[in-house]
C-alpha positions as CSV (number, residue, x, y, z in Angstrom):
1,M,-56.2,-3.9,11.8
2,S,-59.2,-6.6,10.7
3,V,-59.9,-9.9,12.1
4,D,-61.9,-12.7,10.9
5,T,-63.2,-16.0,12.3
6,G,-62.6,-17.8,8.7
7,Q,-66.4,-18.0,7.2
8,S,-68.0,-15.0,7.4
9,R,-67.3,-11.4,8.6
10,R,-70.8,-11.4,9.7
11,K,-69.1,-13.5,12.8
12,I,-66.4,-11.4,13.7
13,N,-66.6,-10.7,17.3
14,P,-67.2,-7.0,17.9
15,D,-65.6,-7.0,21.0
16,L,-62.6,-8.5,19.4
17,E,-62.5,-6.3,16.9
18,Q,-62.7,-3.3,18.6
19,L,-59.7,-5.1,21.0
20,A,-57.8,-5.1,18.2
21,H,-57.7,-1.6,17.6
22,L,-57.2,-0.9,21.3
23,Q,-54.1,-3.1,21.2
24,K,-52.7,-0.9,18.3
25,I,-53.4,2.3,19.9
26,D,-52.1,1.1,23.2
27,Q,-48.8,-0.4,21.5
28,E,-48.4,2.9,20.0
29,T,-48.8,4.8,22.8
30,A,-46.1,2.9,24.6
31,R,-44.1,3.3,21.6
32,K,-43.9,7.4,21.7
33,T,-44.8,8.0,25.2
34,D,-41.4,6.1,25.7
35,L,-39.8,8.1,23.1
36,K,-40.8,11.1,24.4
37,D,-40.4,10.7,28.0
38,N,-37.2,8.9,28.1
39,A,-35.6,8.0,24.9
40,L,-35.6,11.6,22.8
41,P,-34.4,13.3,26.9
42,A,-32.1,11.1,27.5
43,E,-30.3,11.8,24.1
44,I,-30.8,15.9,24.9
45,E,-29.1,15.2,28.1
46,G,-26.2,12.9,26.4
47,L,-25.8,16.0,24.2
48,R,-25.6,18.2,27.2
49,V,-23.3,15.9,28.6
50,S,-20.9,16.1,26.1
51,Y,-20.9,20.1,25.5
52,E,-20.4,20.4,29.2
53,N,-17.9,18.6,29.2
54,A,-15.7,20.2,26.3
55,R,-16.8,23.6,28.0
56,E,-15.1,22.3,31.4
57,R,-11.8,21.4,29.7
58,L,-11.8,24.5,28.0
59,K,-12.1,26.2,31.5
60,K,-9.8,23.9,33.2
61,F,-7.0,24.6,30.1
62,D,-7.9,28.2,30.5
63,D,-7.3,28.2,34.1
64,E,-3.9,26.3,33.5
65,L,-2.6,28.8,31.1
66,S,-3.9,32.2,33.5
67,A,-1.7,29.7,36.1
68,I,1.6,29.8,33.7
69,N,0.5,33.8,32.6
70,K,0.6,34.4,37.0
71,Q,3.8,32.5,37.3
72,R,5.7,34.4,34.3
73,K,4.6,37.7,35.7
74,E,5.7,37.1,39.1
75,L,9.3,36.1,37.4
76,E,9.0,39.5,35.5
77,L,8.4,41.3,38.8
78,K,11.1,39.1,41.0
79,V,13.7,39.9,37.9
80,E,12.8,43.7,37.9
81,E,13.4,43.4,41.9
82,T,16.4,41.8,42.0
83,R,17.7,44.3,38.8
84,D,17.2,46.6,41.7
85,S,18.8,44.4,44.4
86,I,21.8,45.0,41.6
87,A,21.9,48.8,41.0
88,K,21.6,49.3,45.0
89,A,24.5,47.3,45.4
90,K,26.8,49.2,42.5
91,Q,25.6,52.2,44.5
92,K,27.4,51.2,47.3
93,L,30.6,50.7,45.7
94,P,31.9,54.2,46.0
95,G,31.7,53.8,49.8
96,V,33.2,51.1,50.3
97,K,37.0,51.4,52.4
98,T,37.7,47.6,52.4
99,N,38.8,45.0,50.0
100,V,36.7,42.8,52.1
101,E,33.3,44.4,51.9
102,Y,34.3,45.2,48.3
103,R,34.4,41.3,47.5
104,A,31.1,41.1,49.5
105,I,29.4,43.5,47.5
106,L,30.6,42.0,44.4
107,K,29.7,38.6,44.8
108,E,26.4,40.0,46.1
109,Q,26.3,41.1,42.6
110,D,27.0,37.9,41.0
111,N,24.4,35.6,43.1
112,F,21.9,38.0,41.9
113,E,23.1,38.0,38.5
114,K,22.9,34.4,38.3
115,K,19.3,34.2,39.9
116,I,18.6,36.6,37.1
117,V,19.7,34.4,34.8
118,L,17.7,31.2,36.1
119,M,14.5,33.0,36.6
120,E,14.9,34.5,32.3
121,D,15.6,30.8,31.7
122,E,12.3,29.8,33.6
123,Q,10.6,32.6,31.7
124,L,11.5,31.7,28.2
125,E,10.4,28.1,29.1
126,L,6.7,29.4,30.2
127,M,6.7,31.2,27.5
128,E,7.6,28.5,25.1
129,S,4.4,27.0,27.0
130,I,2.4,29.4,26.5
131,D,3.4,29.5,22.7
132,T,2.4,25.5,22.7
133,K,-0.6,26.3,24.6
134,S,-2.0,28.6,22.5
135,G,-2.1,26.1,19.5
136,E,-3.9,23.8,21.7
137,R,-6.8,26.0,23.2
138,K,-7.7,26.9,19.5
139,Q,-8.5,23.3,19.2
140,L,-10.5,23.4,22.4
141,E,-12.5,26.5,21.3
142,K,-13.2,25.0,18.3
143,S,-14.4,21.4,19.7
144,E,-16.5,23.7,22.6
145,S,-17.8,25.8,20.1
146,E,-19.0,22.8,17.7
147,E,-20.4,20.7,21.0
148,K,-22.8,23.7,22.2
149,Q,-23.6,24.3,18.1
150,K,-24.7,20.5,17.9
151,F,-26.6,20.7,21.5
152,E,-28.3,23.5,20.5
153,V,-29.4,22.4,17.0
154,N,-30.4,19.0,18.1
155,K,-32.2,19.9,21.5
156,K,-34.2,22.0,19.5
157,E,-35.5,19.4,16.9
158,K,-35.8,16.8,19.6
159,E,-38.1,19.3,21.8
160,E,-39.5,19.9,18.4
161,A,-40.2,15.9,18.0
162,M,-41.4,15.9,21.7
163,G,-43.7,18.6,20.8
164,E,-45.5,16.6,17.9
165,L,-44.9,13.4,20.0
166,G,-47.4,14.7,22.4
167,E,-50.1,16.2,20.1
168,R,-50.3,12.5,18.5
169,L,-50.2,10.9,21.6
170,A,-53.5,13.4,22.6
171,E,-55.1,11.7,19.5
172,L,-54.0,8.3,20.4
173,S,-55.6,8.9,24.0
174,A,-58.6,10.3,22.2
175,Q,-59.2,8.0,20.2
176,R,-58.8,4.8,22.6
177,D,-61.9,6.6,24.9
178,E,-63.8,6.4,21.7
179,I,-62.8,2.6,21.1
180,I,-63.6,1.7,24.7
181,T,-66.9,2.8,24.8
182,A,-67.6,0.5,21.7
183,I,-66.2,-2.7,24.2
184,S,-68.0,-4.4,26.7
185,P,-67.2,-3.6,30.3
186,G,-65.8,-6.5,31.6
187,V,-63.8,-7.7,28.0
188,Y,-62.3,-4.4,28.6
189,A,-61.4,-5.0,32.2
190,N,-59.8,-8.1,31.3
191,Y,-58.0,-7.1,28.0
192,S,-57.1,-4.5,31.0
193,K,-55.8,-7.1,33.0
194,V,-54.1,-9.1,30.9
195,S,-51.9,-6.3,29.0
196,R,-50.8,-5.2,32.5
197,Q,-49.5,-8.8,33.1
198,R,-48.4,-9.3,29.6
199,S,-46.1,-6.7,29.1
200,G,-48.8,-4.6,27.0
201,V,-50.1,-7.1,24.8
202,G,-53.9,-8.5,26.4
203,V,-54.6,-9.8,22.1
204,A,-52.7,-12.1,19.8
205,E,-53.3,-13.5,16.1
206,I,-52.9,-17.2,15.5
207,V,-50.2,-18.2,13.0
208,D,-49.8,-21.8,12.0
209,Q,-52.3,-22.7,15.3
210,S,-50.0,-20.9,17.7
211,C,-50.6,-18.1,19.6
212,R,-48.4,-15.2,18.3
213,A,-47.6,-13.6,22.0
214,C,-46.8,-16.7,23.8
215,F,-45.8,-19.3,20.8
216,Q,-48.0,-22.5,22.4
217,L,-50.1,-25.0,20.5
218,I,-53.6,-23.7,20.4
219,P,-55.9,-26.8,20.9
220,P,-57.2,-28.0,17.2
221,Q,-60.9,-27.8,19.0
222,L,-60.4,-23.9,19.8
223,D,-58.7,-22.7,16.7
224,V,-62.2,-23.9,14.6
225,L,-64.1,-22.1,16.7
226,I,-62.1,-18.8,16.7
227,R,-62.1,-19.5,13.1
228,T,-66.4,-20.3,12.6
229,T,-67.7,-18.7,15.4
230,G,-68.0,-15.2,16.5
231,E,-67.3,-16.1,19.8
232,I,-64.8,-14.3,22.0
233,Y,-61.7,-16.4,23.3
234,Q,-58.7,-16.4,25.2
235,C,-55.6,-18.3,24.8
236,P,-55.4,-21.0,27.7
237,H,-51.8,-20.5,28.1
238,C,-51.3,-16.8,28.4
239,D,-54.8,-15.5,28.9
240,R,-54.5,-13.1,26.0
241,Y,-57.7,-12.4,23.2
242,L,-56.8,-14.5,19.9
243,Y,-58.0,-13.2,16.5
244,H,-57.6,-15.3,13.4
245,V,-56.5,-13.2,10.1
246,P,-58.3,-14.9,7.2
247,E,-55.8,-15.6,3.8
248,E,-57.3,-14.4,0.8
249,S,-58.6,-18.0,0.0
250,E,-61.0,-17.6,3.2
251,T,-62.4,-14.1,1.9
252,S,-63.0,-14.8,-1.5
């Protein structure tokens, strides 16, 4: 950014020229620092959460499916045990001596067989549920795989971008240190103070006789001084240092 006071480049205040460059560096540093330390890590975290949620959904589904399979196996065992009970009841028949005992054993067999029918119906329902869930699992597994790949690929890309940002920030820091040495200590200290108080903006351009930062009108006399002298001035409203970018007619 080239700043000018209007009549001649020989009257440009060297501190103001350097401050304009310094602010440009400070603003780029702020943007890239926020991107490196906040925005990109937040994006990575968002992708990680999406992947973890997909993985958790799959795990929860598998736990439910495992519980159904366990229930099915328990029913199979109960059916076998009930069939054993029927076989044992039948073994008693040859030794029965009374009709009462005979009818009791037959009733016992009938009850066992009814239990088996109910358990087999329940087994069938469980098998149908397992078949249905097998199809659902494929979708969940696909979603989990896609989220995992998305997370890993984007994480790598964003971490590489963060590394590049770190390198650029180091360059900006070196440039900043060099510029600071060319600015009067008092001017730099005041710029730093104003910048901290004014959202990181310590220098502002004059556009249409107004401070572009606070949008307040600059007194005409001050506007003329900024355009025609080599002195450095601050906005009477927001304390930012002011500069003027000449139009082509002013530089020709």
